[in-house]
GUDREN-53120 format. One record per residue: residue in one letter; x, y, z of N, C-alpha, C in turn; residue number from 1. Coordinates in pm, whole numbers, plus 50000, padded with zeros to 5 digits. Layout:
! GUDREN-53120
  res    n_X    n_Y    n_Z   ca_X   ca_Y   ca_Z    c_X    c_Y    c_Z    n
    A      X      Y      Z      X      Y      Z      X      Y      Z  NUM
...
! end
This chain:
! GUDREN-53120
  res    n_X    n_Y    n_Z   ca_X   ca_Y   ca_Z    c_X    c_Y    c_Z    n
    M  49501  11340  74957  49556  11180  74922  49698  11155  74988    1
    I  49720  11036  75022  49845  11024  75036  49937  10948  74966    2
    K  50043  10986  74883  50098  10908  74771  50242  10888  74809    3
    N  50324  10824  74733  50424  10789  74723  50520  10855  74659    4
    V  50490  10958  74614  50540  10996  74458  50493  11171  74510    5
    Y  50617  11266  74510  50551  11425  74485  50639  11504  74431    6
    N  50618  11589  74355  50628  11655  74266  50643  11846  74327    7
    T  50756  11899  74344  50772  12033  74454  50862  12102  74388    8
    I  50838  12237  74446  50927  12325  74434  50959  12370  74578    9
    G  51079  12364  74596  51104  12431  74741  51175  12575  74730   10
    V  51126  12678  74826  51219  12814  74809  51247  12880  74902   11
    M  51337  12897  74945  51426  12961  75039  51481  13106  75007   12
    S  51466  13177  75114  51617  13321  75136  51613  13342  75248   13
    G  51751  13318  75226  51814  13293  75375  51907  13471  75446   14
    T  51953  13449  75569  51964  13540  75589  52105  13641  75540   15
    S  52165  13557  75401  52315  13640  75368  52259  13731  75256   16
    L  52111  13719  75209  52086  13809  75114  52113  13759  74972   17
    D  52193  13614  74963  52217  13647  74851  52064  13615  74716   18
    G  51969  13601  74755  51902  13573  74670  51808  13477  74709   19
    V  51717  13404  74631  51577  13360  74642  51669  13214  74585   20
    D  51646  13111  74678  51710  12980  74607  51597  12896  74553   21
    L  51550  12824  74446  51441  12736  74423  51516  12653  74355   22
    A  51417  12512  74361  51435  12393  74366  51363  12310  74300   23
    H  51315  12252  74182  51221  12140  74172  51267  12008  74215   24
    I  51155  11986  74308  51254  11845  74318  51129  11736  74321   25
    Q  51163  11602  74372  51073  11481  74290  51117  11414  74430   26
    F  51012  11386  74500  51012  11292  74634  50970  11155  74599   27
    S  51024  11050  74643  50936  10903  74643  50970  10830  74754   28
    I  50888  10750  74818  50905  10653  74901  50910  10503  74860   29
    V  51035  10459  74901  51047  10332  74797  51105  10243  74972   30
    Q  51029  10163  74975  51043  10030  75101  51051  10100  75224   31
    N  50938  10208  75273  50930  10299  75391  51079  10414  75404   32
    K  51140  10439  75274  51299  10519  75287  51256  10639  75190   33
    W  51283  10740  75230  51262  10885  75119  51348  10918  75054   34
    Q  51363  10936  74929  51470  10943  74827  51418  11079  74784   35
    F  51518  11116  74728  51486  11277  74642  51568  11272  74542   36
    K  51486  11350  74403  51591  11418  74317  51562  11554  74340   37
    I  51703  11593  74265  51717  11755  74253  51737  11759  74121   38
    L  51634  11822  74047  51612  11862  73885  51641  12025  73844   39
    E  51580  12103  73790  51563  12227  73803  51602  12325  73895   40
    C  51726  12378  73955  51769  12480  74047  51818  12591  74026   41
    E  51813  12691  74071  51877  12812  74043  51854  12907  74133   42
    T  51954  13028  74161  51942  13098  74280  51934  13282  74191   43
    I  51811  13334  74229  51803  13453  74165  51826  13555  74278   44
    P  51929  13676  74202  51971  13763  74326  51877  13854  74342   45
    Y  51868  13890  74460  51786  14025  74482  51878  14141  74384   46
    S  51780  14277  74371  51837  14361  74345  51878  14435  74434   47
    Q  51977  14562  74421  52078  14616  74528  51955  14713  74604   48
    N  51829  14690  74560  51762  14777  74620  51669  14705  74720   49
    W  51643  14594  74668  51583  14505  74777  51637  14443  74873   50
    V  51827  14425  74872  51946  14419  74976  51895  14495  75065   51
    D  51927  14652  75036  51942  14762  75110  51813  14773  75219   52
    T  51677  14704  75129  51568  14734  75199  51553  14607  75331   53
    L  51577  14466  75297  51554  14397  75379  51688  14372  75505   54
    K  51815  14454  75423  51899  14466  75542  51859  14552  75642   55
    T  51765  14678  75637  51742  14746  75768  51576  14713  75789   56
    A  51544  14608  75784  51414  14602  75774  51320  14591  75958   57
    T  51469  14589  75999  51460  14540  76138  51406  14640  76212   58
    N  51424  14801  76187  51404  14914  76195  51247  14990  76180   59
    F  51208  14859  76063  51061  14960  75988  50972  14915  76120   60
    S  50880  15014  76084  50747  15044  76182  50651  14926  76149   61
    Q  50536  14922  76229  50441  14820  76199  50386  14837  76047   62
    D  50342  14997  76009  50337  14987  75904  50424  14955  75760   63
    Q  50493  14980  75841  50632  14960  75649  50636  14812  75693   64
    L  50678  14722  75784  50599  14582  75784  50511  14570  75718   65
    E  50404  14605  75702  50289  14536  75652  50295  14554  75490   66
    K  50375  14694  75462  50360  14689  75316  50485  14596  75279   67
    L  50616  14609  75315  50670  14515  75305  50659  14366  75250   68
    N  50573  14318  75318  50539  14204  75328  50429  14186  75203   69
    A  50361  14255  75196  50259  14278  75101  50346  14294  74915   70
    D  50467  14379  74955  50577  14410  74840  50652  14243  74795   71
    Y  50676  14206  74910  50773  14079  74927  50699  13971  74859   72
    T  50577  13946  74887  50463  13893  74820  50479  13862  74663   73
    L  50450  14017  74646  50451  13992  74522  50568  13985  74413   74
    L  50655  14010  74492  50825  13958  74454  50824  13844  74457   75
    L  50814  13774  74565  50808  13632  74548  50734  13581  74459   76
    G  50622  13583  74467  50517  13488  74365  50588  13503  74240   77
    S  50595  13674  74206  50647  13647  74041  50797  13589  74043   78
    I  50831  13584  74150  51025  13486  74104  50974  13338  74083   79
    I  50899  13280  74170  50833  13131  74139  50767  13116  74048   80
    S  50670  13189  73989  50610  13189  73860  50712  13150  73733   81
    D  50811  13263  73736  50888  13266  73642  50999  13146  73578   82
    F  51017  13124  73718  51073  12946  73785  51008  12865  73709   83
    I  50899  12871  73759  50788  12726  73658  50773  12738  73499   84
    T  50772  12877  73468  50750  12863  73368  50899  12848  73243   85
    K  50941  12899  73287  51116  12896  73268  51110  12743  73219   86
    H  51066  12662  73363  51124  12502  73316  51041  12456  73304   87
    K  50911  12506  73253  50804  12423  73204  50733  12290  73299   88
    I  50740  12347  73440  50712  12248  73565  50546  12208  73542   89
    E  50538  12115  73545  50370  12119  73543  50375  11999  73625   90
    N  50217  11976  73684  50112  11900  73818  50237  11905  73915   91
    L  50258  12018  73967  50344  12006  74058  50200  11962  74215   92
    D  50268  11901  74301  50192  11878  74428  50183  12034  74510   93
    A  50307  12091  74484  50279  12169  74602  50394  12296  74570   94
    V  50368  12402  74602  50534  12507  74568  50516  12540  74773   95
    C  50660  12493  74802  50698  12485  74975  50772  12568  75020   96
    S  50720  12711  75022  50808  12815  75068  50852  12923  75230   97
    H  50987  12884  75258  51047  12977  75371  50960  13082  75395   98
    G  50997  13202  75282  51007  13331  75282  51098  13365  75360   99
    H  51095  13500  75388  51234  13573  75423  51226  13622  75588  100
    T  51305  13563  75659  51296  13649  75786  51351  13739  75806  101
    I  51252  13844  75879  51285  13966  75870  51303  13983  76056  102
    L  51236  13901  76103  51229  13940  76261  51171  13797  76317  103
    H  51305  13780  76441  51310  13664  76465  51369  13657  76623  104
    Q  51213  13670  76718  51233  13699  76881  51171  13631  76948  105
    P  51180  13438  76910  51127  13372  77002  51110  13353  77155  106
    Q  51201  13456  77213  51220  13483  77328  51065  13567  77357  107
    N  51034  13647  77268  50905  13706  77319  50826  13681  77238  108
    G  50813  13542  77230  50675  13489  77126  50647  13537  77012  109
    F  50746  13612  76887  50700  13628  76797  50829  13572  76692  110
    T  50803  13567  76566  50883  13557  76468  50815  13593  76370  111
    L  50858  13684  76248  50791  13759  76099  50882  13695  75957  112
    Q  50847  13572  75880  50880  13518  75756  50774  13640  75659  113
    I  50828  13733  75592  50737  13787  75494  50780  13699  75353  114
    G  50639  13707  75308  50609  13653  75160  50507  13546  75191  115
    N  50483  13520  75307  50379  13415  75352  50266  13464  75335  116
    L  50200  13574  75247  50071  13610  75329  49965  13528  75177  117
    P  49818  13464  75213  49728  13453  75112  49724  13473  74983  118
    E  49782  13554  74921  49768  13606  74818  49905  13505  74688  119
    I  49988  13501  74796  50120  13401  74719  50052  13301  74654  120
    A  49964  13216  74696  49899  13076  74575  49848  13135  74457  121
    T  49758  13283  74475  49711  13312  74393  49771  13328  74257  122
    I  49950  13428  74279  50018  13452  74186  50072  13369  74154  123
    V  50107  13230  74220  50176  13157  74151  50074  13057  74078  124
    N  49978  13087  74140  49845  13005  74061  49863  12787  74089  125
    Q  49923  12780  74212  49985  12658  74274  49897  12666  74456  126
    K  49890  12531  74488  49898  12518  74608  49992  12525  74697  127
    V  50045  12654  74763  50118  12653  74884  50124  12630  74993  128
    V  50255  12627  75069  50295  12523  75194  50398  12632  75256  129
    C  50358  12723  75329  50433  12839  75351  50466  12867  75591  130
    D  50499  12983  75576  50484  12998  75704  50505  12896  75838  131
    F  50636  12809  75811  50662  12680  75890  50697  12737  76039  132
    R  50737  12871  76071  50789  12889  76208  50717  12907  76335  133
    L  50622  12983  76237  50516  13094  76362  50467  12947  76467  134
    Q  50377  12855  76428  50292  12753  76531  50392  12716  76581  135
    D  50571  12686  76570  50628  12659  76661  50656  12755  76764  136
    V  50684  12859  76736  50699  13004  76874  50587  12993  76948  137
    K  50509  12970  76876  50304  12974  76947  50316  12858  77042  138
    L  50369  12780  77003  50366  12639  77133  50496  12614  77218  139
    G  50564  12767  77200  50657  12773  77310  50819  12768  77253  140
    G  50834  12730  77115  50950  12681  77056  51019  12818  77017  141
    Q  51183  12784  76972  51243  12896  76934  51178  12855  76756  142
    G  51097  12824  76715  51071  12789  76548  51230  12810  76510  143
    A  51295  12761  76524  51402  12710  76448  51538  12637  76520  144
    P  51619  12576  76457  51630  12549  76312  51515  12437  76295  145
    L  51490  12458  76139  51366  12315  76096  51420  12264  76041  146
    V  51549  12252  75936  51582  12163  75914  51615  12020  75962  147
    P  51662  12036  76049  51713  11895  76119  51555  11783  76101  148
    I  51458  11775  76113  51403  11679  76075  51410  11600  75879  149
    G  51490  11694  75827  51505  11658  75698  51644  11605  75686  150
    D  51739  11631  75798  51869  11598  75806  51849  11451  75870  151
    R  51728  11408  75951  51697  11279  75995  51659  11235  75868  152
    I  51571  11247  75828  51497  11151  75699  51557  11131  75546  153
    L  51642  11258  75523  51754  11199  75432  51886  11180  75386  154
    F  51956  11256  75553  52107  11264  75562  52151  11201  75703  155
    L  52047  11056  75741  52096  10999  75845  52212  10921  75902  156
    E  52315  10918  75756  52460  10834  75713  52551  10921  75765  157
    Y  52490  11038  75782  52624  11104  75855  52610  11152  76000  158
    D  52707  11194  76095  52726  11152  76225  52697  11335  76281  159
    Y  52707  11416  76167  52682  11557  76180  52654  11607  76075  160
    C  52545  11680  76050  52517  11769  75934  52516  11933  75961  161
    L  52595  11995  75922  52662  12129  75956  52666  12210  75831  162
    N  52532  12321  75882  52495  12444  75733  52593  12524  75785  163
    L  52636  12596  75670  52739  12744  75709  52658  12842  75620  164
    G  52587  12888  75637  52509  13009  75534  52472  13135  75656  165
    G  52431  13199  75661  52408  13337  75727  52455  13315  75873  166
    F  52392  13189  75904  52445  13150  76060  52503  12988  76027  167
    S  52569  12952  76110  52589  12764  76149  52519  12735  76235  168
    N  52462  12646  76190  52367  12523  76232  52421  12372  76279  169
    V  52373  12331  76374  52418  12199  76363  52305  12089  76399  170
    S  52324  11955  76358  52181  11896  76383  52241  11756  76380  171
    F  52197  11650  76483  52289  11519  76494  52208  11451  76603  172
    E  52217  11321  76639  52094  11195  76664  52181  11204  76814  173
    E  52134  11210  76898  52179  11198  77049  52059  11085  77131  174
    N  52104  10974  77185  52046  10901  77233  51870  10876  77187  175
    R  51907  10871  77036  51773  10858  76910  51705  10976  76957  176
    T  51762  11093  76981  51681  11218  76970  51763  11302  76897  177
    R  51657  11366  76801  51734  11493  76690  51803  11608  76770  178
    I  51933  11667  76776  51943  11735  76862  52002  11852  76746  179
    A  51986  11963  76808  51994  12084  76645  52000  12230  76753  180
    F  52061  12297  76664  52079  12435  76726  52157  12533  76667  181
    D  52148  12653  76658  52245  12747  76598  52384  12772  76695  182
    I  52457  12793  76598  52584  12798  76698  52670  12911  76679  183
    S  52651  12986  76568  52734  13135  76542  52712  13230  76418  184
    P  52703  13328  76410  52695  13388  76282  52793  13355  76173  185
    V  52773  13357  76111  52887  13328  75978  52882  13451  75854  186
    N  52822  13431  75729  52818  13512  75622  52720  13615  75633  187
    T  52677  13645  75742  52575  13734  75799  52718  13839  75801  188
    V  52796  13803  75914  52952  13900  75937  53003  13915  75800  189
    L  53085  13791  75762  53215  13808  75691  53115  13850  75539  190
    N  53046  13885  75490  52978  13932  75362  52975  14098  75405  191
    F  52918  14138  75541  52902  14250  75583  53082  14330  75541  192
    Y  53157  14264  75610  53299  14305  75598  53344  14312  75454  193
    A  53337  14177  75358  53384  14201  75263  53315  14287  75155  194
    N  53133  14369  75184  53107  14440  75121  53159  14588  75145  195
    Q  53269  14623  75277  53322  14730  75300  53447  14763  75182  196
    L  53476  14635  75148  53602  14613  75031  53554  14607  74927  197
    G  53399  14635  74889  53384  14633  74769  53359  14497  74706  198
    F  53354  14413  74744  53310  14239  74733  53164  14208  74733  199
    D  53118  14109  74735  52944  14082  74758  52962  13966  74899  200
    Y  53150  13909  74863  53134  13822  74964  53310  13793  74980  201
    D  53352  13683  75026  53469  13690  75048  53514  13529  74966  202
    D  53565  13540  74848  53572  13446  74802  53696  13339  74810  203
    E  53647  13231  74870  53749  13121  74924  53776  13138  75021  204
    G  53752  13262  75110  53826  13292  75220  53953  13323  75215  205
    K  53976  13395  75119  54120  13477  75039  54161  13650  75148  206
    I  54009  13707  75199  54024  13788  75230  54099  13763  75351  207
    S  54003  13682  75414  53979  13645  75585  54141  13608  75599  208
    K  54202  13502  75503  54334  13453  75536  54437  13530  75525  209
    S  54393  13652  75436  54562  13728  75424  54522  13820  75549  210
    G  54439  13847  75678  54415  13903  75806  54514  13801  75905  211
    N  54508  13903  76020  54574  13824  76134  54509  13811  76231  212
    L  54504  13749  76332  54408  13686  76404  54494  13805  76561  213
    N  54337  13863  76598  54360  13979  76704  54313  13882  76864  214
    S  54403  13869  76970  54328  13770  77044  54276  13826  77114  215
    D  54227  14004  77124  54179  14005  77246  54042  14025  77223  216
    L  53988  14057  77046  53888  14049  77000  53828  13875  76969  217
    Y  53875  13822  76954  53888  13689  76958  53850  13632  77081  218
    N  53903  13673  77139  53822  13630  77353  53738  13669  77384  219
    Q  53694  13790  77363  53578  13871  77366  53473  13829  77295  220
    L  53468  13793  77149  53405  13696  77147  53317  13561  77186  221
    N  53469  13461  77172  53411  13390  77247  53344  13349  77403  222
    A  53380  13477  77469  53321  13470  77580  53155  13541  77607  223
    L  53086  13588  77460  52942  13643  77492  52841  13532  77553  224
    D  52792  13591  77618  52697  13512  77673  52612  13407  77541  225
    F  52576  13430  77451  52472  13365  77389  52578  13175  77357  226
    Y  52734  13227  77349  52796  13039  77356  52776  12950  77444  227
    Q  52759  13065  77587  52768  12996  77701  52580  12921  77759  228
    K  52517  12932  77670  52378  12908  77686  52368  12732  77632  229
    K  52241  12701  77693  52243  12544  77647  52132  12515  77530  230
    Y  52144  12420  77448  52055  12425  77334  51937  12361  77402  231
    P  51798  12393  77333  51752  12409  77243  51830  12589  77218  232
    K  51858  12672  77086  51864  12810  77099  51867  12847  76962  233
    S  51811  12941  76922  51852  13003  76801  51897  13186  76808  234
    L  51986  13202  76655  51992  13357  76624  51907  13368  76501  235
    G  51929  13512  76508  51814  13588  76437  51929  13724  76377  236
    F  51912  13815  76297  51997  13898  76242  52019  13969  76373  237
    E  51920  14021  76435  51946  14115  76533  52070  14086  76641  238
    F  52097  13967  76675  52231  13923  76745  52363  13982  76682  239
    V  52328  13984  76559  52431  14049  76444  52489  14199  76471  240
    K  52329  14280  76454  52361  14352  76458  52328  14456  76636  241
    E  52307  14399  76682  52332  14453  76814  52427  14435  76915  242
    T  52482  14291  76887  52596  14224  76968  52723  14211  76896  243
    I  52743  14153  76795  52807  14097  76707  52893  14252  76688  244
    L  52839  14329  76560  52933  14453  76496  52937  14499  76590  245
    P  52844  14547  76716  52916  14711  76769  53060  14625  76843  246
    L  53077  14523  76850  53186  14475  76981  53293  14451  76858  247
    I  53263  14416  76718  53423  14398  76645  53448  14584  76617  248
    E  53354  14644  76618  53332  14825  76549  53454  14891  76655  249
    I  53446  14784  76801  53530  14851  76904  53691  14861  76888  250
    F  53740  14791  76797  53861  14757  76721  53885  14825  76664  251
    E  54004  14933  76616  54023  14939  76518  54158  14921  76427  252
    I  54116  14802  76404  54205  14719  76299  54134  14668  76187  253
    P  54258  14661  76097  54215  14638  75937  54090  14526  75964  254
    I  54030  14554  75811  53875  14472  75819  53940  14352  75756  255
    E  54086  14283  75715  54148  14167  75701  54133  14096  75840  256
    D  54174  14208  75924  54222  14135  76087  54090  14076  76121  257
    K  53978  14145  76103  53819  14138  76157  53784  14054  76078  258
    M  53831  13975  75968  53755  13898  75920  53803  13788  75964  259
    H  53956  13761  75936  54005  13636  75996  53981  13640  76143  260
    T  53971  13712  76208  53960  13709  76356  53838  13614  76358  261
    F  53749  13706  76312  53610  13626  76284  53567  13467  76234  262
    T  53652  13417  76155  53652  13340  76088  53701  13226  76175  263
    E  53772  13262  76268  53872  13160  76378  53777  13137  76463  264
    H  53720  13266  76497  53589  13235  76610  53487  13143  76532  265
    I  53404  13113  76426  53332  13047  76358  53395  12877  76411  266
    A  53487  12876  76355  53564  12745  76371  53582  12667  76528  267
    F  53613  12807  76566  53611  12718  76700  53491  12704  76801  268
    Q  53387  12815  76768  53279  12759  76814  53180  12629  76774  269
    I  53226  12599  76612  53181  12468  76556  53254  12357  76612  270
    G  53383  12379  76652  53466  12274  76722  53441  12271  76906  271
    L  53375  12380  76919  53327  12344  77059  53201  12239  77093  272
    A  53112  12322  76996  52960  12268  77032  52983  12099  76958  273
    L  53030  12032  76870  53036  11905  76769  53105  11854  76973  274
    K  53045  11769  77045  53079  11671  77161  53166  11580  77115  275
    V  53102  11477  76992  53189  11372  76950  53267  11434  76820  276
    K  53426  11411  76872  53517  11536  76791  53530  11413  76684  277
    E  53502  11291  76635  53554  11227  76504  53398  11143  76454  278
    G  53395  11103  76323  53273  11078  76263  53270  11144  76156  279
    K  53127  11142  76088  53191  11214  75927  53082  11339  75955  280
    L  53122  11494  75883  53045  11590  75905  53010  11625  75789  281
    F  52867  11614  75768  52839  11718  75637  52835  11816  75620  282
    I  52935  11886  75530  52899  12056  75543  52809  12106  75413  283
    T  52700  12174  75424  52626  12249  75338  52644  12383  75353  284
    G  52558  12467  75251  52556  12622  75280  52693  12668  75195  285
    G  52646  12818  75125  52744  12920  75127  52909  12897  75172  286
    G  52887  12875  75278  53003  12897  75381  53147  12766  75322  287
    A  53070  12644  75283  53110  12543  75232  53239  12547  75133  288
    Y  53208  12680  75051  53312  12723  74959  53363  12816  75031  289
    N  53426  12850  75091  53534  12948  75191  53634  12804  75241  290
    K  53711  12792  75166  53815  12695  75227  53887  12771  75280  291
    F  53913  12873  75329  54030  12910  75483  53887  12889  75596  292
    L  53776  12890  75556  53689  12831  75698  53662  12704  75685  293
    I  53683  12615  75605  53689  12481  75622  53811  12405  75675  294
    N  53927  12495  75626  54056  12414  75688  54059  12449  75827  295
    R  54025  12592  75882  54011  12599  76031  53898  12510  76103  296
    I  53785  12481  76017  53705  12380  76105  53820  12242  76107  297
    Q  53860  12233  76028  53924  12097  76035  54037  12082  76132  298
    F  54094  12220  76103  54184  12217  76249  54165  12208  76371  299
    H  54004  12241  76384  53964  12266  76562  53946  12095  76571  300
    L  53877  12042  76478  53872  11908  76456  53916  11800  76380  301
    P  54010  11804  76418  54169  11706  76317  54098  11564  76318  302
    E  54031  11525  76399  53943  11349  76375  53844  11365  76273  303
    M  53782  11427  76269  53664  11448  76180  53699  11434  76014  304
    Q  53603  11290  75969  53590  11374  75792  53507  11442  75750  305
    I  53539  11542  75682  53485  11657  75626  53427  11604  75486  306
    I  53301  11618  75487  53231  11577  75354  53155  11727  75266  307
    I  53178  11715  75166  53123  11854  75085  53025  11811  74967  308
    P  52948  11780  74981  52855  11709  74829  52868  11779  74712  309
    E  52818  11745  74643  52792  11801  74520  52725  11930  74506  310
    S  52745  12008  74432  52676  12171  74430  52523  12189  74424  311
    K  52481  12091  74390  52331  12061  74403  52256  12069  74518  312
    I  52316  11985  74613  52289  11976  74778  52337  12071  74852  313
    L  52526  12074  74812  52524  12179  74942  52468  12359  74888  314
    E  52468  12405  74750  52372  12535  74756  52213  12503  74789  315
    F  52167  12398  74738  52016  12410  74771  51925  12302  74856  316
    K  52012  12289  74936  51963  12194  75076  51873  12247  75148  317
    E  51890  12369  75169  51774  12452  75250  51642  12432  75204  318
    A  51631  12466  75026  51527  12449  74947  51492  12285  74947  319
    L  51541  12204  74934  51493  12084  74929  51431  12018  75036  320
    I  51490  12051  75165  51425  12055  75313  51321  12087  75328  321
    F  51304  12221  75266  51151  12282  75332  51041  12238  75229  322
    A  51068  12204  75108  50984  12120  75022  50990  11991  75086  323
    L  51082  11941  75175  50998  11810  75243  50893  11825  75326  324
    L  50951  11956  75405  50864  12009  75538  50712  12044  75488  325
    G  50704  12083  75377  50575  12118  75286  50515  11957  75254  326
    V  50564  11889  75197  50514  11773  75172  50486  11687  75309  327
    L  50535  11716  75374  50516  11647  75533  50401  11702  75573  328
    K  50375  11855  75542  50254  11884  75616  50132  11826  75500  329
    L  50159  11831  75412  50051  11788  75309  49999  11634  75384  330
    R  50117  11575  75429  50049  11431  75488  50003  11465  75618  331
    N  50005  11556  75660  49975  11591  75798  50041  11510  75961  332
    E  50192  11478  75860  50234  11376  75942  50354  11547  76026  333
    I  50437  11468  76111  50518  11552  76235  50650  11614  76105  334
    N  50679  11770  76128  50767  11796  76038  50841  11926  76128  335
    V  50827  11902  76292  50916  11998  76259  50923  11886  76433  336
    L  51043  11914  76511  51112  11792  76636  51099  11912  76779  337
    S  51017  11869  76880  51059  11966  77006  51143  11951  77010  338
    S  51226  11844  76997  51409  11812  77088  51459  11917  77038  339
    V  51437  11985  76903  51532  12052  76794  51475  12203  76887  340
    T  51362  12250  76873  51323  12406  76917  51281  12443  77052  341
    G  51276  12319  77117  51222  12356  77248  51072  12349  77292  342
    A  50963  12364  77177  50822  12333  77169  50804  12229  77268  343
    K  50630  12265  77305  50575  12159  77417  50537  12005  77354  344
    C  50566  12012  77197  50547  11870  77136  50597  11907  77006  345
    D  50619  11765  76909  50657  11757  76752  50485  11791  76700  346
    H  50522  11844  76641  50395  11894  76583  50430  11876  76374  347
    S  50281  11914  76326  50310  11919  76164  50263  12063  76140  348
    S  50383  12147  76114  50382  12327  76117  50332  12338  75940  349
    G  50298  12473  75950  50286  12552  75797  50175  12563  75784  350
    I  50180  12660  75650  49996  12684  75643  49956  12662  75501  351
    I  49844  12609  75449  49859  12536  75330  49743  12618  75245  352
    F  49821  12741  75128  49701  12859  75093  49696  12735  74989  353
! end
């Protein structure tokens, strides 16, 4: 049944491995315009054992991946159930879950998000909408990014919507078409090196700021083939593991210099990716707390007005938008744009359990 009010939970686990984001969202349609309210929300951190497992899962055999998928579905289901119980959430229309990306190889017609097995609905005792990427890849698309439809529906007043998570991605309107693509790795690399120094992440970019730019590394990073490709294009952790880290590791320089240089690389590539260099740039994701990175983005885009929202939107925007994707699926409405992913057509993606 098509309704004008939806009570949902959005669930997201990103490549930065900081944990599972859960957000209780209420959507309403007022005068044909979608509105939202983020109610309870929290990030449940992974145990160190799970962080280590998810980091190395790209090397798993098929049997290992199947066991991991089953185990992770149990973990995710219990996290969602605990969230519902803790906050006494009732009368849900759906739990809308992204799962966790392990393998993303759209060029090979393959993508794997674990935690999307049918058992998830039984564990949480709710209707679940999940596995949003698979159909798009089957239709010849990149399966990513999926957030831009939400940017168009919920955040159209901004010229650019930039997410700084495990990777950076941007979304914007061009000739009445929504364009979006991944720009570069962000926290997948910065967290890797912060971990080597004994930190979970680079607080406000202080470690990166303390380092020096290595011009040779900087130039080699910017010369990588991915940055010369035209969109649609997307990134997976394989790119970090097989291309970025091996390149950085060639350089015998302090970790602080590696982080400083990579931060400058991130900011430069963002400046390069945005064709129109002025307007309103809406930034979300954990990287928005990295003051040094934001400062360098502003340096490369001096005419741009940078807008960082309040913490609930900043931290839970992806969970919010996957909740919206789930609601659109329930309504059998388009929730993936071919202009963004390169698929054969716009479509309504996701599986309902």
